[in-house]
VEXVO-647346 format. One record per residue (C-alpha): x negated, y negated, z. Coordinates in nm, 4 decimals, padded with zeros to 6 digits. Last residue first. Layout:
+----------+----------+----------+
:        u :        v :        w :
+----------+----------+----------+
:        X :        Y :        Z :
...
+----------+----------+----------+
***
This chain:
+----------+----------+----------+
:        u :        v :        w :
+----------+----------+----------+
:  12.3252 : -01.3428 :  05.3521 :
:  12.6256 : -01.5518 :  05.4529 :
:  12.7603 : -01.6424 :  05.7957 :
:  13.1015 : -01.8008 :  05.7731 :
:  13.1216 : -02.1363 :  05.9470 :
:  13.3223 : -02.2483 :  06.2471 :
:  13.3995 : -02.5941 :  06.3728 :
:  13.5084 : -02.7133 :  06.7143 :
:  13.7297 : -02.9695 :  06.8853 :
:  13.8486 : -03.0529 :  07.2361 :
:  13.6394 : -02.7896 :  07.4088 :
:  13.6350 : -02.7748 :  07.7884 :
:  13.3667 : -02.5132 :  07.8632 :
:  13.3891 : -02.3062 :  08.1824 :
:  13.0604 : -02.1541 :  08.2990 :
:  13.0596 : -01.8521 :  08.5304 :
:  12.7346 : -01.7711 :  08.7145 :
:  12.5705 : -01.4477 :  08.8224 :
:  12.3098 : -01.4834 :  09.0970 :
:  12.4190 : -01.1821 :  09.2988 :
:  12.5344 : -00.9212 :  09.0518 :
:  12.8673 : -00.7946 :  08.9175 :
:  13.0235 : -01.0807 :  08.7260 :
:  13.1032 : -00.9158 :  08.3927 :
:  13.3046 : -00.6249 :  08.5320 :
:  13.3500 : -00.3150 :  08.3196 :
:  13.5902 : -00.1837 :  08.0561 :
:  13.6447 : -00.5201 :  07.8888 :
:  13.9822 : -00.6484 :  07.7677 :
:  13.9364 : -01.0142 :  07.8674 :
:  14.2780 : -01.0401 :  08.0351 :
:  14.4394 : -01.3789 :  08.0913 :
:  14.6714 : -01.4732 :  08.3767 :
:  14.8535 : -01.8084 :  08.3661 :
:  14.9877 : -01.9229 :  08.7022 :
:  15.2806 : -02.1615 :  08.7536 :
:  15.3088 : -02.2973 :  09.1072 :
:  15.6343 : -02.2011 :  09.2811 :
:  15.4989 : -02.1457 :  09.6344 :
:  15.5220 : -01.7671 :  09.5980 :
:  15.3151 : -01.7982 :  09.2797 :
:  15.4843 : -01.8302 :  08.9429 :
:  15.4441 : -01.6280 :  08.6247 :
:  15.2585 : -01.6359 :  08.2926 :
:  15.1167 : -01.3154 :  08.1536 :
:  14.8335 : -01.1884 :  07.9327 :
:  14.8483 : -00.8097 :  07.8961 :
:  14.5717 : -00.5925 :  08.0374 :
:  14.2164 : -00.4697 :  07.9865 :
:  13.9654 : -00.5641 :  08.2576 :
:  13.7690 : -00.8920 :  08.2753 :
:  14.0495 : -01.0727 :  08.4586 :
:  14.0810 : -01.4460 :  08.4054 :
:  14.2955 : -01.6627 :  08.6293 :
:  14.4526 : -01.9986 :  08.5463 :
:  14.6570 : -02.2119 :  08.7855 :
:  14.8840 : -02.5068 :  08.7098 :
:  14.7924 : -02.8424 :  08.8664 :
:  14.7646 : -03.0178 :  08.5268 :
:  14.9454 : -02.8361 :  08.2472 :
:  14.8468 : -02.5274 :  08.0519 :
:  14.9766 : -02.4951 :  07.6956 :
:  14.8171 : -02.1805 :  07.5523 :
:  14.6030 : -02.1119 :  07.2450 :
:  14.4097 : -01.8005 :  07.3434 :
:  14.1028 : -01.8463 :  07.5649 :
:  13.7714 : -01.7507 :  07.4056 :
:  13.5762 : -01.5314 :  07.6461 :
:  13.1972 : -01.5244 :  07.6253 :
:  12.9376 : -01.2747 :  07.7465 :
:  12.5609 : -01.3041 :  07.8015 :
:  12.4962 : -01.6758 :  07.7647 :
:  12.1281 : -01.7658 :  07.7998 :
:  12.1211 : -02.1363 :  07.8915 :
:  12.0321 : -02.0480 :  08.2505 :
:  12.1886 : -02.2520 :  08.5307 :
:  11.9580 : -02.4378 :  08.7690 :
:  11.8619 : -02.3034 :  09.1119 :
:  11.4847 : -02.3163 :  09.0482 :
:  11.4700 : -01.9350 :  09.0130 :
:  11.7267 : -01.9531 :  08.7301 :
:  12.0983 : -01.8916 :  08.7842 :
:  12.2766 : -01.6441 :  08.5633 :
:  12.5146 : -01.6416 :  08.2654 :
:  12.8751 : -01.5504 :  08.1846 :
:  13.0846 : -01.7699 :  07.9581 :
:  13.4398 : -01.9076 :  07.9533 :
:  13.5788 : -02.0945 :  07.6530 :
+----------+----------+----------+
***
């Protein structure tokens, strides 16, 4: 999961997450590249000129997420998770 937040005045990262991107299930191996584009598009896998595999993911937003000085990207490595239905 990738999230957008900001830095606090003391240089630490804020715990207020503004946007999150949940990566689709994809087998990515060590030393392969991953890029995330906030704009709409179709996810692709190709190779760089040097032969390294690169996985490109598209968030599907109509505007940039990282657009101000002080913005911060946080990458979460999740090995397991649970989800629960919200009920009234």
